[in-house]
C-alpha positions in Angstrom: 0.0 0.0 0.0 1.0 3.6 -0.6 1.1 4.4 3.1 3.6 1.6 3.7 6.3 3.2 1.6 9.3 4.5 3.6 9.6 8.3 3.8 12.2 10.0 1.7 15.3 10.8 3.7 16.0 14.4 4.6 19.5 15.6 3.6 21.6 17.9 5.7 22.1 21.4 4.4 24.8 21.8 1.8 28.0 23.1 3.3 27.4 21.7 6.8 28.8 18.5 8.3 27.5 15.8 10.6 30.3 15.3 13.1 30.2 11.6 13.9 31.9 9.5 16.5 34.8 9.3 17.2 35.5 12.6 15.4 33.1 14.4 17.8 35.1 13.3 20.8 38.3 14.3 19.0 37.1 17.8 18.4 35.8 18.1 22.0 39.3 17.1 23.3 40.9 19.6 21.0 38.7 22.4 22.3 39.2 21.4 25.9 43.0 21.3 25.5 43.1 24.8 23.9 40.8 26.4 26.4 42.6 24.8 29.4 45.8 26.4 28.0 44.0 29.8 27.9 42.7 29.4 31.4 46.2 28.8 32.7 47.0 32.4 31.7 44.0 33.8 33.6 41.5 33.8 30.8 37.9 33.1 31.8 35.2 31.5 29.7 32.3 33.4 28.0 29.5 32.2 25.8 27.4 34.5 23.6 24.2 33.8 21.6 24.4 32.3 18.1 21.6 34.7 17.1 22.7 38.3 17.0 21.3 41.7 15.8 22.4 42.2 12.2 23.6 45.7 13.0 26.4 44.3 15.2 28.2 43.0 12.1 27.2 45.8 9.7 29.1 48.4 11.7 32.7 47.1 11.6 33.0 43.6 10.2 33.7 44.6 6.6 32.3 43.7 3.2 33.9 40.2 3.0 32.0 39.1 6.1 28.8 41.0 5.5 28.4 39.5 2.0 28.5 36.0 3.5 26.2 36.4 6.5 23.0 34.4 7.0 20.6 37.2 7.8 16.8 37.5 8.0 14.0 39.6 9.4 11.6 38.3 12.1 8.8 40.4 13.6 10.5 43.5 12.1 13.8 42.7 13.7 16.9 42.3 11.5 18.8 39.3 12.8 21.7 37.0 11.7 23.6 33.9 12.7 26.9 35.2 14.0 29.7 35.0 11.3 32.5 35.5 13.8 32.8 35.8 17.6 35.0 38.9 18.3 32.1 41.3 17.7 29.8 39.2 19.8 32.2 39.1 22.7 32.7 42.8 22.5 29.0 43.4 22.3 28.7 41.4 25.6 31.5 43.5 27.0 29.7 46.8 26.2 26.4 45.3 27.5 27.6 43.7 30.7 31.3 44.0 31.5 32.3 47.7 31.2 32.5 48.0 35.0 35.0 45.2 35.4 38.7 45.8 36.2 40.9 45.8 33.2 42.6 44.1 31.6 39.8 41.5 31.1 40.8 38.1 29.7 38.1 36.1 28.0 38.1 32.7 26.2 35.3 31.2 24.1 34.3 28.5 21.7 31.3 27.9 19.6 29.7 27.6 16.1 29.8 30.4 13.5 28.1 30.6 10.1 29.2 32.0 6.7 27.9 31.4 3.3 31.1 30.0 1.8 31.8 27.8 -1.1 32.4 24.4 0.5 35.9 23.1 0.1 38.7 21.6 2.1 38.7 23.2 5.6 35.9 25.6 4.6 32.2 24.9 5.5 29.2 27.0 6.2 29.1 26.1 9.8 32.4 25.9 11.7 33.7 26.2 15.2 35.8 29.1 16.5 37.9 28.8 19.7 39.8 31.8 20.8 40.6 34.7 23.3 40.1 38.4 23.7 42.4 40.5 25.8 40.4 43.7 26.6 41.9 46.8 28.1 45.6 46.5 27.3 47.6 48.1 24.5 51.2 47.9 23.4 53.8 45.2 22.7 53.3 43.4 26.0 49.7 42.6 25.3 50.3 41.8 21.6 53.1 39.4 22.6 50.9 37.5 25.1 48.2 37.0 22.4 50.9 35.8 19.8 52.4 33.4 22.3 49.0 31.9 23.3 48.2 31.3 19.6 51.5 29.5 19.0 51.5 27.6 22.3 47.9 26.5 21.7 48.9 24.8 18.5 51.9 23.1 20.1 49.8 21.9 23.0 47.7 19.8 20.5 50.7 18.4 18.6 51.2 20.9 15.8 54.9 21.9 15.8 55.5 22.9 12.2 53.7 26.1 11.3 54.2 29.5 9.8 53.3 32.7 11.7 52.7 35.7 9.5 52.6 39.1 11.4 51.5 42.4 9.9 50.4 45.8 11.0 47.7 48.0 9.4 49.4 51.2 10.5 51.6 51.3 7.4 48.7 51.0 4.9 46.5 53.4 6.9 49.3 56.1 6.9 49.6 55.8 3.1 45.9 56.1 2.6 45.7 59.2 4.7 48.7 60.6 2.9 46.8 60.1 -0.4 43.9 62.1 1.1 41.4 59.2 1.0 38.3 59.5 3.2 37.5 57.0 5.9 35.0 55.3 3.7 37.5 55.0 0.8 40.1 53.7 3.2 37.7 51.0 4.4 37.0 49.9 0.8 40.7 49.6 0.1 41.3 47.6 3.3 38.4 45.2 2.3 40.3 44.4 -1.0 43.7 44.0 0.5 43.0 40.5 1.8 41.5 39.1 -1.5 44.5 40.6 -3.4 47.0 39.1 -1.0 45.4 35.7 -1.4 45.3 36.0 -5.2 41.5 35.8 -5.3 41.2 39.2 -7.0 43.2 40.8 -9.8 44.6 44.2 -8.7 43.0 45.9 -11.7 39.7 44.4 -10.9 40.0 45.6 -7.3 40.8 49.1 -8.5 37.7 49.1 -10.7 35.5 47.8 -7.9 36.7 50.4 -5.3 36.4 53.3 -7.8 32.9 52.2 -8.8 31.9 52.0 -5.1 33.3 55.5 -4.6 31.2 56.9 -7.4 34.0 57.3 -9.9 33.7 57.0 -13.7 33.7 53.2 -13.9 30.2 51.9 -14.0 27.4 50.7 -16.2 23.8 51.3 -17.1 21.9 54.4 -18.3 23.2 56.6 -15.6 26.9 56.0 -16.5 26.3 56.4 -20.2 24.3 59.6 -19.7 26.8 61.1 -17.3 29.5 60.6 -19.8 27.6 62.6 -22.3 26.9 65.7 -20.1 28.9 68.8 -21.0 31.6 69.4 -18.4 30.7 73.2 -18.4 27.5 72.3 -16.6 29.5 71.7 -13.4 30.2 75.5 -13.2 26.5 76.5 -13.3 24.1 76.8 -10.3 22.4 73.4 -9.7 18.9 74.5 -10.8 20.1 76.0 -14.0 22.4 73.1 -14.8 19.6 70.6 -14.2 17.3 72.5 -16.6 19.9 72.8 -19.3 20.9 69.1 -18.9 17.2 68.0 -19.1 16.7 70.0 -22.3 19.9 68.6 -23.9 19.0 65.0 -23.0 15.4 65.5 -24.3 16.7 66.9 -27.6 19.1 64.0 -28.0 16.3 61.5 -27.2 18.4 60.0 -24.3 16.2 58.3 -21.7 16.6 59.2 -18.0 13.5 57.6 -16.6 14.5 55.1 -14.0 12.2 53.3 -11.5 10.5 55.6 -9.1 13.0 58.5 -9.4 12.0 61.7 -11.2 14.2 62.7 -14.2 15.3 65.9 -12.4 16.6 63.9 -9.5 18.5 61.5 -11.7 20.2 64.5 -13.5 21.1 66.0 -10.2 22.8 62.8 -9.1 24.7 62.6 -12.4 25.9 66.2 -12.1 27.0 65.5 -8.5 28.9 62.5 -9.8 30.5 64.6 -12.6 31.7 67.1 -10.1 33.3 64.4 -7.9 37.1 64.0 -8.4 38.2 60.8 -10.1 39.7 58.5 -7.3 41.3 56.1 -9.8 44.8 57.3 -9.4 44.5 57.3 -5.6 43.1 53.8 -5.4 45.7 52.4 -7.9 48.5 54.1 -5.9 47.2 52.5 -2.7 47.2 49.0 -4.2 50.6 49.5 -5.7 51.9 50.3 -2.2 50.2 47.2 -0.8 51.9 45.1 -3.5 55.2 46.7 -2.6 54.7 45.9 1.1 53.9 42.3 0.2 57.0 42.0 -2.0 59.1 43.2 0.9 57.8 40.7 3.4 60.7 39.1 5.3 61.7 37.2 8.5 62.4 39.3 11.5 66.2 39.4 11.0 65.8 41.0 7.6 63.3 43.8 8.4 65.9 46.6 8.8 67.3 46.3 5.3 64.2 45.0 3.5 61.0 46.5 5.0 62.1 49.7 6.8 63.4 51.4 3.5 59.9 50.9 1.9 58.3 53.1 4.6 61.1 55.6 4.8 61.3 56.4 1.1 57.6 57.4 1.2 58.1 59.5 4.3 56.0 57.2 6.4 56.5 56.6 10.1 58.2 53.3 10.9 56.3 53.0 14.2 54.2 50.1 12.9 57.3 48.1 12.1 58.8 49.0 15.5 55.6 47.8 17.2 55.8 44.4 15.4 59.5 44.1 16.2 58.9 44.8 19.9 56.1 42.3 20.1 58.2 39.6 18.5 61.0 40.4 20.9 58.8 39.8 23.9 57.5 36.6 22.2 60.9 35.2 22.5 61.0 36.0 26.3 58.1 33.6 26.9 60.4 30.7 26.3 61.3 28.5 23.3 58.7 27.6 20.8 59.0 24.8 18.4 62.3 25.0 16.4 60.2 24.3 13.3 58.2 27.6 13.5 58.7 30.1 10.6 58.0 33.7 11.3 57.4 36.3 8.5 56.5 40.0 8.8 54.2 41.1 6.0 52.8 44.6 6.4 50.3 44.1 3.6 48.3 41.6 5.7 44.8 42.9 6.4 42.8 39.9 7.6 39.5 41.0 5.8 37.9 42.4 8.9 37.4 46.2 9.0 37.7 46.6 12.7 41.4 45.8 13.0 43.6 48.9 13.8 47.1 47.7 14.5 49.0 44.4 14.7 47.4 41.5 12.8 48.5 37.9 12.3 47.7 34.6 10.8 49.1 31.1 11.3 49.4 28.5 8.5 50.1 24.7 8.6 51.4 23.0 5.5 49.0 20.2 4.3 48.9 17.9 1.3 46.8 20.3 -0.7 48.7 23.4 0.3 48.9 25.8 3.2 46.0 25.7 5.6 45.1 28.8 7.7 44.3 27.6 11.2 44.3 30.8 13.2 44.0 34.6 12.7 43.7 37.6 14.9 45.0 41.1 15.8 44.4 44.4 17.5 41.1 46.3 17.3 41.2 49.4 19.5 38.2 51.1 18.1 35.6 48.3 18.3 34.3 49.0 21.8 33.5 52.6 20.9 31.9 51.6 17.6 29.6 49.3 19.4 28.4 51.9 21.8 31.0 51.7 24.6 31.4 54.6 27.0 35.0 55.1 26.0 37.6 53.7 23.7 39.1 50.5 25.1 42.1 48.8 23.5 41.8 45.1 22.8 43.3 42.3 20.8 42.7 38.6 20.3 42.5 35.6 17.9 40.5 32.6 17.0 41.4 29.1 15.9 39.2 27.3 13.3 38.7 24.1 15.3 37.9 21.9 12.3 41.0 23.2 10.5 43.2 22.5 13.5 41.8 18.9 13.5 42.4 18.7 9.8 46.0 19.8 10.3 46.6 16.6 12.3 46.4 17.6 15.9 45.4 15.2 18.7 46.3 11.8 17.3 44.4 8.7 18.4 46.9 8.0 21.2 45.2 10.9 23.2 41.7 9.4 22.8 40.2 7.7 25.9 40.7 3.9 26.1 37.5 1.9 25.8 36.4 -1.0 28.0 33.3 -3.1 27.7 31.9 -4.9 30.8 29.8 -7.9 30.1 27.6 -10.1 32.3 27.4 -13.6 30.9 23.7 -13.9 31.7 21.0 -11.6 32.9 21.6 -12.8 36.5 25.2 -11.6 36.2 24.3 -8.1 35.0 24.0 -6.4 38.5 27.6 -7.6 39.3 28.7 -6.3 35.9 27.2 -2.9 36.7 29.1 -2.7 40.0 32.4 -3.5 38.2 31.7 -0.8 35.5 31.0 1.8 38.2 34.4 1.1 39.8 36.3 1.3 36.5 34.8 4.7 35.6 37.0 6.2 38.4 39.9 5.7 36.0 40.8 8.9 34.1 40.8 8.8 30.3 38.9 5.5 30.2 35.4 5.1 28.7 33.5 2.2 30.2 30.6 0.7 28.3 28.0 -1.7 29.7 26.5 -4.6 27.6 22.9 -3.6 27.9 21.7 -5.8 25.1 22.4 -9.0 27.2 23.2 -10.8 24.0 25.8 -13.3 25.4 29.6 -13.5 25.4 30.1 -14.4 21.7 28.0 -11.5 20.4 29.5 -9.0 22.9 33.1 -9.9 21.9 32.1 -9.5 18.2 30.8 -6.1 18.9 33.9 -5.1 20.9 36.1 -6.2 18.0 34.2 -4.3 15.4 33.9 -1.2 17.5 37.7 -1.1 18.3 37.4 -1.5 22.1 40.6 -2.1 24.0 39.5 -4.5 26.8 36.5 -6.6 27.7 35.7 -7.6 31.3 33.6 -10.7 31.6 31.6 -11.8 34.7 29.6 -15.1 34.9 28.1 -17.2 37.6 31.5 -19.0 38.2 33.4 -15.7 38.4 30.9 -14.3 40.9 31.2 -17.4 43.1 35.0 -17.2 43.0 35.3 -13.5 43.4 37.1 -12.9 40.1 36.6 -11.4 36.7 38.0 -12.3 33.2 39.9 -9.5 31.5 40.3 -10.0 27.7 42.7 -7.9 25.7 41.1 -7.3 22.3 44.4 -6.7 20.5 46.3 -9.8 21.7 43.2 -11.9 22.4 44.8 -12.9 25.7 42.6 -13.5 28.7 43.5 -13.2 32.4 41.5 -14.1 35.5 41.8 -11.3 38.0 40.7 -11.0 41.7 37.6 -8.9 42.0 39.4 -6.5 44.3 42.2 -6.0 41.8 40.2 -5.3 38.7 40.8 -1.5 38.6 44.6 -1.9 38.9 44.6 -4.8 36.4 42.7 -2.7 33.8 45.0 0.3 34.4 48.1 -1.8 33.8 46.8 -3.4 30.6 45.8 0.0 29.2 49.3 1.4 29.9 
């Protein structure tokens, strides 16, 4: 009958992942290890809602994040699934924590959502684990954040990695020197990251920024019409110029009707655009400087002869480079990191988030398919004020991509809990098996399962073998009478009879 047909399966949303055992346990161990390391430096845990006001991320996150947000309206409220956690944590600081003593050290972990093209290490739901150091500026604070990022990776077994450190101060100086507005500077910073990663051609980036600034690059009726307006109109009063332009366009049979706007309003906008200076040269000069900074990237011991001259020849302050050098010097004072670490200073690094103001950094691990970014962070001294804080508060932090850290090979199976199955031979033996399992659960890093299907010894051993368990503890009527248990090693298949009082020590020894 039709009603007996099985229902069609419901597929998971594309770009998301079901985290199955034992991978779920592996990720939980990873997060716990990282956050325990943060706690040892005085960082305290914080959890923020997954659902946030859309405005929180529109203010400072930048176009690259905003374009990938999951946003929607509900009961006339504009909401989104959080695309990153720094803004959420700082929103919580403004709402709840401004009265606390500074510096305030916070650590967090949780899911984030971005509409990405699914690929290796990139999905639409992922887990961020990181810290925020709120209320401290300067090299001492930057160095602590850098060290925790490096030490966190090493605590989970990643010892070969590349730390790339930058500073937005150099690019911001050049943009101000070019006379670019804050809005224009933000648009340029948004494109620095795609250019550095090779995702955007520099000429295409120039065209995009100029178009967004209202320059001569565009399309549609408005652009074509603006190109045909006589430049002398810009010298006339607005009302007279509008009347003359409307008459010229009417005589030339050029359409200016567009949606709900009146022709006069369209002409006024075109005249305003015609009066606006062409920003193309400024934008191109900015991206040429970014390329120059990227080409001069170097390890710390070559900064003086390779990077400093790039700033000096343009008359720019070398303070950003000095701040990076100071932070890296203090990083060494924390103690030796892995000898396999590579450090590079690249002042073209922008991170793709508009709220960064100073030192920024990323960490990469070499993988089979190429470098994998596992961490990113930096300084954002203006974010508290931008989110409504009473005063400006310096802050810096970073976040690991937990799934990427796992993909990079951290936490091998040797760190997983060992697994033991306790089996009562018959239903009458089950209460004694429960008592043994209860005692074994006192062992650390040991997962103790109970045979609740009561399916007999042969079936239980078959399950233990297929599931990859380490030991099986068997209890039957004879064992109960003699006060012993049978411990079976599933790797060697060896069985040992152990006194009931010694079962915990016996299991501990066999698990190593």
